[in-house]
C-alpha positions in Angstrom: -28.9 -65.5 -92.8 -29.9 -68.6 -94.6 -33.7 -68.2 -95.1 -36.1 -65.5 -94.0 -39.6 -64.3 -94.5 -42.3 -62.7 -92.2 -43.1 -66.0 -90.4 -39.6 -67.6 -89.8 -35.8 -67.3 -90.0 -33.3 -70.0 -90.5 -29.7 -69.2 -89.7 -26.7 -71.5 -90.3 -23.8 -70.8 -87.9 -20.3 -72.0 -87.2 -18.9 -71.1 -83.8 -15.3 -71.7 -82.7 -14.2 -73.6 -79.6 -14.4 -71.4 -76.5 -17.1 -69.1 -78.0 -19.8 -67.9 -75.6 -22.8 -66.0 -76.9 -25.9 -64.7 -75.1 -29.2 -64.3 -76.9 -32.7 -63.4 -76.0 -35.4 -64.1 -78.5 -38.3 -61.9 -77.5 -41.1 -62.9 -79.9 -40.3 -66.2 -81.5 -39.6 -69.7 -80.3 -36.1 -70.8 -81.2 -34.9 -74.3 -82.2 -31.2 -75.2 -82.3 -30.3 -78.2 -84.3 -26.7 -79.3 -83.7 -25.1 -80.5 -87.0 -21.6 -81.1 -85.5 -19.5 -80.2 -82.5 -20.1 -80.1 -78.8 -21.9 -77.3 -76.9 -24.2 -76.5 -74.0 -27.1 -74.0 -73.9 -28.0 -72.5 -70.5 -31.4 -71.0 -69.8 -33.7 -70.6 -66.8 -31.0 -72.0 -64.4 -30.6 -75.2 -66.5 -27.6 -76.3 -68.6 -28.5 -78.5 -71.5 -25.9 -80.4 -73.5 -26.6 -80.3 -77.2 -25.1 -83.3 -78.9 -24.8 -83.9 -82.7 -28.1 -84.2 -84.5 -30.1 -83.1 -81.4 -32.8 -80.5 -81.3 -33.3 -78.1 -78.4 -36.3 -75.7 -78.0 -35.9 -72.3 -76.4 -39.2 -70.6 -75.5 -39.8 -66.9 -76.5 -38.5 -64.3 -74.2 -35.9 -66.5 -72.5 -32.3 -65.4 -72.3 -30.0 -68.3 -73.2 -26.2 -68.7 -73.4 -24.4 -70.9 -76.0 -21.0 -72.2 -74.8 -19.0 -74.1 -77.4 -16.6 -76.8 -76.3 -15.7 -78.2 -79.7 -16.1 -76.4 -83.1 -19.9 -76.1 -83.5 -22.0 -76.0 -86.6 -25.8 -75.6 -86.2 -29.1 -74.3 -87.6 -31.0 -71.8 -85.6 -34.7 -71.7 -86.5 -36.9 -68.9 -85.2 -40.7 -69.3 -85.6 
């Protein structure tokens, strides 16, 4: 955990190549900001590439899967 209070969380993560993680954020909207690496995020039957320095919004209550193709460093912000 990087920062946290009652209104938000900011998490800094590094994921290795080949990592696949499934998440569902029930209450908060999530934002992924890709700092480096290459990955996709799948949700609601869509696959979104997330390039370096791009931001992707995941609505509350939506299951999403992160698939890392190249060592991936990102910030995960939950509001």
